[in-house]
N, C-alpha and C positions, 0 to 999 in steps of 0.2 A: 227526346227519346220517350217511347211509350213505356209506361210503368209495367213491368213484368214482375213475377215473384222474385226473380233473381236480379239484383242491381249489379250490372256487369261493369265493373270498374276497368277491366282490362281493355274492352272494346272502346270505351269512352276515352281512356288514356291514349290509345293509339290514334283516335280521331284528333285529339288535342295535339299530339305530336306531329301529325300531318299538317295541321294548321300552322304550327310553329315553324316547320320546315319551309312552308311557302312564305311565311313572313321573313325568315332569315334570307331566303333567296332574293326577296325584294329589297331588303335593307343592305345586304353585303356590298353591292357595287358602290353605294354611297359611303359606307364606312371604310371600305378598303381592307376589311378583315372580317372573319366570322366572330360571333360571340365566343367568349372563353369561360370555362368553368374549371376551377381547381378544387379537387377533393383531396384532403390530407388524411391519411390513415396511419395509425401507429400500432405496431405489433402485428400479430398473426391470428387474430380472432377470425375463425372460418366464416362465421355469419357476416361479419363486417366485410371481409374480402369478397364474398358473394354479392353483397349489396353494392360495393364499389364497382365491381365488374359490370353489374347490371346498369348502373348509372353511366358508366363509360360507353357501353353499347348504345344506350338511349341517346347520348350526346352525338355519337357517330351517325345515328339514323337521321337526326334532324339537322346536322351541320354545325354543331357546337364543338369548338376545339377543346380538348381535354388537357389540363396542365396538372394532372394528379401527381402526388408525391407519396411514396410509401416509406415510412421511417421505421427503423428497428424499435423493438419494444422498450429498450432502455434509453431512448432519446430523451434529452432533458427539456425542461420547460423553456429554458432560454433559447435552445435551438429551434423549437417550434415557434416561439414568439418572433424570432428573427425571420423564419420562413414566411410567416403570415405578413409581417411588415413588408417583405420583398414583394409579395403578391399584391398587397395594397397599392404599391407603387407601379405595378406592371400594367401598362395600358392595354395589353392584350387580354387581361383577365377582368371579366365583368361580375363573376360570382365566385365566392370562396365558401367551402363547406368543410368543417372538421367532422370526420366520421366518428360517431359515438357508438359504444362506450370507449373511453380511453383507459390506458393502464392506471392503476390506483395512485401512482406517484405524481400524476399530472393534474393540474387545476383546470378543469374544462371551462369553468365560468370565466376565468381570466383570459383564456385563449379565445373564447367566443367574443368577449368584449374588445379584443384587440382588432378584430375584423372591422374594417371601415363600414359603417352602416349601409352605404350605397352598394356594397359588394356582398352583403349578408344574405347569401342564397337560401339559407335555411330559415330566415326570418326570426332569428332568436336573439338578436342584439337588443339591449334595453331600449335603444332609440326606436327601433321598429316595433317592439312590443308596446312602447308608449304611444306610437302613432295609431296602433290598433285600438288601444284603450280610448284614445281621443276621437276615433272614427276618421282619421286622416289617411290619405293615400300613402302607400308604402309597401314594402316587402312583407308578405304574410307567411307565417309558419306553414310549411308544406303540407303536413298531414291534415291539419284542420281545414286548410284551404281546399284540399282535395275532397274532403267530406262535403264541404259547402258546394263545390262545383258538381259533385255527383248528385246531390239532392236537387240542385237547380236543373241539371240535364234531364232528370226524370220528373220534373215539374211537381216536386213534392213541396207544397206550399208551407211556409214556416210562420208567417204572420199569425199571431194569436194562438199558435199551437203550443202544447206543453211538451217540452223536450227535457229528457233526463240524460245527463252525461255521467257515466260511471268512470271516475278517474279524474284526478286533479293535477296532473303533471303540467309543467311549464311547456312541454313538448306538444301536448294534445289538449288535455282537459280544460285548462284555464283559457288559452287563446280561442279554442272552439266555442266556449261559453260566451266570450265577448263577441265573436262573429255571429252567433245565434241571436244574441240580444240585439245586435245591429239590424238583424233581419226581423225584429219585432216578435221573436218567440218568447215564451215564458220558460225560463231555464232553471233547472235544479241540478246542482253538482252533488253527486253522491260519491262515496269512497269507502275505504275499508272500515272506517269507524261509524258509518251510518247505521243507526239502529233499524232493524227490520228492512233490509235493503229491498226485499221482494215487494213490500208494500209501496215503496217509493217508485220502483221501476214499473210496476203495474199501472201507475198513473200516467205514463208517457204515451203520447201520440207518436213520438219519435224517440227511440232509445238508442243511445250511442254507448258502446262498451269499449272502454279504453283503460282497463285496469291492469292488464298484463297477467291475468290469471286464466289459464286454460279452462274452457267450459264453464265459466262462472255463471253465465246467464242461462237459466233453464226455462222450459216452456211455461211453468207456472209463475214466472217472473215477468211475463210479457202480456200486455193488454191485447186481446184479439184484434187483428187488423192493424196493429201498430207497424211502423217502419223500423227495422232494426239494422243499425250500422255497426259492423264489427271491425274495430280498429286493431284488435289484438293480433299479434303474430308471435306464436309460441311454438318452439320446436320440442316435440315430445317423442319418446321412444315408440317404435312400431313401424309397420309398413315394410315394403320390399327392400328399402335401402337402410333399414335400421332406425330411421326417424322420419317424421313428417311434420308439416306445419298445421297448426290448428289455431282458431281464434279464441276470443274470450266468450263466445256464444256457443252453446251446444247446438250446432247447426241442424242436425237431423231432428232434434226434438222441437226446435223453435220454428223451423221452416213451415210446418202446417198451420201454425198460429198466425204468423206474420203476413201482413199485406205485401211487404217487400223486405228483402234481406240481402246483405252483401256476403259473398263467399270469402273464404280464406283457404288458399290464395286466390287471387283474381278479383279482389274487391278494392279495398283502399290502398293496398300496397302499390299497384301500378299508378294510382292517382297521385300518390306522394311523389313518385319519380317525375310524373308529368308536370306537377306544380314546381318542382325544383328547376326543371328546364324552363318553365314559364317565368319564374323569378329571374333566371339568368338573362333571358331575352328582354324582360322588362328593364333590367339594369342597363343592358346594351342599348335599348332605345333611349333611355335617359341620357346616356353618354352622347347619343346623336342628336339630342334635343328634339326627339319626335315622340 
């Protein structure tokens, strides 16, 4: 894709989904079944419900069978562990995802570790994170993988470039830093306790904001002609519906400064879903030995 000021994750994600659809159509006759993805959701978090619906729609578009389960908010740890174990044994299911966040009485780490690594669609099992650390093939965390695929599609070269990642979560910051190191970037991870954050971010040729703080990155924190990737998805008051989504970057202020920038929505969010589908099909292919 030709680098424009706006890095359009929505269009790229649709292109990737079209490729996955064609791949599934080619593989399904040999497999005798479509790939399957199970998304487990607990409780009635409106944002989570919207995300799950979006994932189910995307599955339907590419030909992935959905085996989602919606549990009441008071579901016990033991019930969820039992459900995951059943899905681990279900030959129709290639990917399993536990929708986060979970109600406070549940241990998310223990649940994620119960998923068999070969079906870990979100790439968060310690085995898959260990493979990432060692540079071995395996399932990759969806959001960081989506960032990398977007940069690749826009031919934004990473080797030798200075990249600053603001955020150190196991979901985005840490795995993304490992992927960038594997691409031969010089990587700095900054966070809430980084002194003089603006001085650090201004050093970046490529700046990734993944801190979960609306509008954190201002224009004076961005090196002129840097590429800015906004991973943040924050719902804030305002707009015709009473709330709207914004990123971690002050888009209107940073847009004139940056060489390229991802919008919110329409940037990394669609890429995350596309990589979830990619992971499911990858696991499906492993089952087929191809």
